[in-house]
C-alpha positions, 0 to 999 in steps of 0.5 A: 471499501478501499485498498490501502497502499502503505509506502515507507516514508524514506522512499524517494518521492520520484519512486512512490508513484511507480511503486504505488502503481505496481502495488495496486496491480500486484495486490489485484493479481494476488487477490483477484479471486477474493470476494472483497476484491471482486466487489471493489473492482466492480464498484468503488475502486478507491485507493489510499496511499499512506506514508508510514514509518518503520514501526508502522510498516512492521505492525501492518505486516501482521495484518492479513491479506496483503502483499509486500513489495521490494524495490530493486532501485533501492537494493531490494529493500521492503518499501510497500504493502498493499492490502486487499480491499475490505469494508473494515480495517483495524484501528491502526489504519485510522492513524496513517497519514496520506502520502504527500511529496516532500517536494525535494529533489530525491 
């Protein structure tokens, strides 16, 4: 059981840690009464942050139990999706790449 946090690839590296932290907390607050969230918060607490392209982001928005985040520093663009933890995700999640910094000054 884990929480997936999907961040758009074009988000500057320097913003990703803060956006991911906000996403985790926002997701917890939105779904804190959910049975899966309660199981997760009291046991495993795993999170996975992945970088996705625009098409992957739009497809992931069709999944249930998620929260969409925007970023004011980027003109309120949609930048992140966080998913209520669950045992099984759809097949598309197997192909998302873990986020790593680009190591550029962005």
